[in-house]
C-alpha positions in Angstrom: 111.8 211.7 87.7 109.3 209.1 88.1 109.7 206.7 90.9 109.9 203.2 90.1 107.7 200.8 91.9 109.3 198.5 94.7 108.2 195.1 93.8 107.6 192.9 97.4 110.0 189.9 97.6 108.3 186.7 97.8 109.9 184.2 100.0 108.9 180.5 99.4 107.6 178.5 102.3 109.2 175.4 103.5 106.6 173.1 101.9 107.0 174.9 98.5 110.9 174.5 98.8 110.5 170.8 99.2 108.4 170.7 96.1 111.0 172.5 93.8 113.5 169.8 95.1 111.7 166.8 94.3 110.6 168.2 90.7 114.3 168.9 90.1 115.3 165.5 91.3 112.8 164.0 89.1 114.4 165.7 86.2 118.1 164.7 86.9 118.2 160.9 86.9 121.4 160.4 88.9 120.1 162.6 91.7 117.3 160.3 92.1 117.5 157.8 95.2 116.9 154.3 94.5 114.5 153.0 96.5 115.5 149.2 98.0 113.3 146.6 97.4 111.5 145.5 100.8 112.7 142.0 102.0 109.7 139.6 102.0 109.6 138.3 105.5 108.8 134.6 105.9 107.0 133.4 108.9 108.5 130.6 110.6 106.5 127.9 111.6 105.7 127.8 115.2 106.3 124.4 117.2 104.9 124.3 120.6 107.1 124.0 123.3 105.7 120.9 124.7 106.1 119.2 121.6 109.7 118.1 121.8 108.7 116.8 125.2 106.1 114.6 124.3 107.4 113.2 120.9 110.2 110.5 121.3 111.8 111.4 118.0 115.0 113.4 117.6 116.6 113.1 114.3 116.3 111.0 111.1 119.2 110.0 108.9 119.4 107.6 105.7 120.0 104.4 107.9 117.9 105.0 111.3 115.7 107.2 113.2 117.2 108.5 116.6 114.9 108.3 119.5 115.4 109.5 123.1 116.2 106.0 124.4 117.0 103.9 121.4 117.3 103.9 117.6 114.6 102.6 115.2 114.0 102.0 111.5 111.0 101.5 109.3 110.6 98.8 106.5 107.9 98.5 104.1 106.2 94.8 104.1 105.2 93.8 100.4 101.8 92.1 100.7 100.4 89.1 99.4 97.0 88.9 97.8 95.4 85.8 99.8 92.3 85.7 96.8 94.8 84.6 94.3 96.9 82.1 96.2 96.0 78.5 96.5 95.3 76.8 100.2 98.9 75.3 100.0 100.6 78.5 99.1 98.7 80.4 102.3 99.7 77.4 104.4 103.5 77.8 103.4 103.2 81.7 103.9 101.9 81.1 107.6 104.6 78.3 108.6 107.1 80.7 107.3 105.8 83.6 109.3 105.7 81.1 112.4 109.4 80.2 111.8 110.3 83.9 111.7 108.6 84.7 115.0 110.6 81.7 116.7 113.8 82.9 115.7 113.3 86.6 115.9 112.7 87.9 119.5 113.9 91.8 119.3 111.2 94.4 119.9 109.2 95.1 116.7 106.1 96.4 115.3 103.7 96.0 112.6 101.7 98.9 111.4 99.2 99.4 108.7 98.6 103.1 107.4 96.3 104.5 104.7 98.3 106.6 102.3 96.1 109.0 99.3 96.6 107.4 96.0 99.0 109.1 93.6 97.6 109.4 90.3 100.0 112.1 89.0 101.9 109.8 86.1 98.6 108.5 84.8 96.9 112.0 84.8 100.0 113.5 83.0 100.0 110.9 80.3 96.3 111.6 79.4 96.8 115.2 79.5 99.5 115.1 76.9 97.5 112.9 75.0 94.5 115.4 75.3 96.5 118.2 73.9 97.4 116.4 70.7 93.9 115.1 70.2 91.5 117.1 68.3 88.5 114.2 67.3 85.7 115.1 69.7 85.1 111.3 70.7 88.5 111.0 72.0 88.4 114.3 73.8 85.4 113.0 75.5 87.0 109.5 76.3 90.2 111.4 77.9 88.2 113.9 79.9 86.5 110.9 81.3 89.8 109.2 82.2 91.1 112.4 83.8 88.2 112.7 85.9 88.2 109.1 87.0 92.0 109.4 88.1 91.3 112.7 90.0 88.2 111.1 91.7 90.5 108.0 92.8 93.1 110.2 94.3 90.6 112.6 96.0 88.3 109.8 97.4 90.7 106.8 97.8 93.6 105.3 99.7 96.2 102.8 99.6 96.5 100.6 102.4 100.3 99.9 103.3 102.1 97.9 105.8 105.3 98.7 107.8 107.8 97.0 110.3 109.1 99.2 113.1 112.4 97.7 114.4 114.0 99.0 117.6 117.6 98.6 119.0 120.0 100.1 121.5 122.5 101.3 118.8 122.7 101.7 115.2 125.2 98.9 115.0 122.7 96.6 116.5 119.9 98.0 114.5 121.7 97.0 111.0 122.3 93.7 112.4 118.7 93.1 113.3 117.5 94.6 109.8 119.6 92.0 108.2 118.2 89.3 110.1 114.8 90.4 109.5 115.3 90.9 105.7 116.6 87.5 105.5 114.0 85.7 107.5 111.0 87.4 105.6 112.6 87.2 102.0 110.5 84.1 100.9 107.1 85.2 102.4 106.8 89.0 102.7 109.9 90.9 101.4 110.9 94.0 102.8 111.8 97.2 101.1 113.8 100.3 102.5 112.4 103.6 102.4 113.5 107.0 101.9 113.9 109.7 104.4 110.8 111.6 102.9 108.7 108.5 103.2 109.6 108.1 106.9 108.8 111.5 107.6 105.4 111.0 105.9 104.7 107.6 108.3 105.8 109.4 111.6 103.5 112.6 110.7 100.7 110.2 109.9 101.1 108.8 113.3 101.3 112.0 115.2 98.6 113.7 113.2 95.8 111.1 112.5 93.4 113.7 111.7 95.5 115.2 109.0 96.2 114.6 105.3 99.5 114.8 103.5 
C-alpha cells in the first residue's frame, strides 16, 4: 500500500480572517453596516465677556429698545431738499422746528449715519432685460447700466437721519413718540422702523469701522 501524503493544515491569520469577513459583508447587502452621516458642527459666534458690560442695550422689540436704565426707540427723519425750497418755505421750516424744541423737553438725540446704497431692484430689472435681449447695441447699453449700478452700490452711501427718544418706561415712551410725530408732522415727518433696521443702526454705532 502506498502511503498518502499528509498535507499540512494552514490556519489563516487574524488579518486574513478580517479581510474575508469584509468581503463577505460586501457581497451580502443586508449585512453591511450603514455609516451614519457626520453632523456638521456650526461654530458659534464668540462674544467677548466685557461686551455686555460695556453695551447699554439688553433687548429689542417691535415697539422699543430696552436699555439697562431706561427704554428708547429710533424714528427715521424725512429730510427736505433745501436747494429746491424758497426762502419763505425755509423760514417756515425753521419756525416750526423752533416751536417743537420749545414744547418738547424730553431727552432725545438726532443722529446722522451713512448707509450703503442698495441697487438690487434696479440691477435685477436690467439683468432680466439682458437675458431677453439679443441686439448687440442694446446689450452694450444694458451692461453699462449694470456696471454703473454696481459702482454706486460699492462706492457710494446714503446719508440718513434718525431721532433717538428716551423714556423711563414703555408707556411714557409711547406717549413721547406720539407727541414727537405730531409735532414734526408738518416740517420733518417721522417714520417708524423695523427691528432689522434698528439693529443695523445700533451695529453701525457700535462698529463704526465695519460695513453692513
